[in-house]
C-alpha positions in Angstrom: 9.7 -1.9 38.5 5.9 -1.9 38.3 3.3 0.5 36.9 0.8 2.3 39.2 -2.2 4.5 38.5 -3.9 6.7 41.0 -4.7 10.1 42.4 -2.0 12.1 44.2 -3.1 13.5 47.5 -1.6 15.3 50.5 -2.3 14.3 54.1 -0.7 13.8 57.5 1.8 10.9 57.9 3.0 9.4 61.2 0.5 11.2 63.5 1.9 11.6 67.0 5.4 10.4 66.1 8.7 12.2 65.5 8.1 11.5 61.8 4.8 13.4 61.7 4.6 15.6 58.6 2.4 16.4 55.6 3.2 13.8 53.0 2.3 13.2 49.4 0.4 10.0 48.7 -0.6 8.0 45.7 -4.0 6.5 46.2 -4.6 3.6 43.8 -7.8 1.5 43.4 -6.6 -0.9 46.1 -3.8 0.7 48.1 -2.2 4.0 49.2 1.5 4.7 49.3 3.6 7.6 50.5 5.0 8.9 47.2 8.7 9.5 46.9 10.7 10.5 43.8 14.0 8.7 43.1 16.6 11.3 44.1 14.1 13.6 45.7 13.8 14.9 49.2 11.5 12.5 51.2 10.1 15.3 53.4 9.5 18.1 50.8 9.8 17.5 47.1 8.5 20.4 45.0 8.1 18.2 41.9 5.6 15.9 43.7 3.8 18.8 45.3 2.9 20.0 41.7 1.0 16.7 41.2 -1.4 17.0 44.2 -5.0 16.6 43.1 -4.0 15.0 39.7 -4.3 11.5 38.3 -0.9 9.9 37.3 0.5 6.8 35.8 3.9 6.1 37.2 6.7 3.5 37.2 8.3 2.6 40.5 9.1 0.3 43.3 6.7 -0.3 46.2 8.2 -1.2 49.6 5.7 -1.6 52.4 4.0 1.8 52.7 6.2 3.8 50.3 6.3 4.0 46.5 9.6 5.4 45.0 8.9 6.5 41.4 11.4 7.0 38.6 9.0 8.6 36.1 5.3 9.6 35.8 2.8 11.1 33.5 -0.4 13.0 34.3 -3.5 11.4 32.9 -7.1 12.5 32.4 -9.6 11.3 35.0 -12.2 8.9 33.7 
């Protein structure tokens, strides 16, 4: 598990594909990941939707383009 800090955003994923949908992302200083919550629905997770527009510090596992988090905390923007 690693720690990640970034802003949670919402935008289109998989444009033009069968997987196209609005997804929640974590945008870090260097990367962006589709954000998923361990045990949450990958297409619509109400807990992650509450974080859109906020800065968070989270613990999780990054795999290619996705970040699966196990816990998180909102932080103040600097």
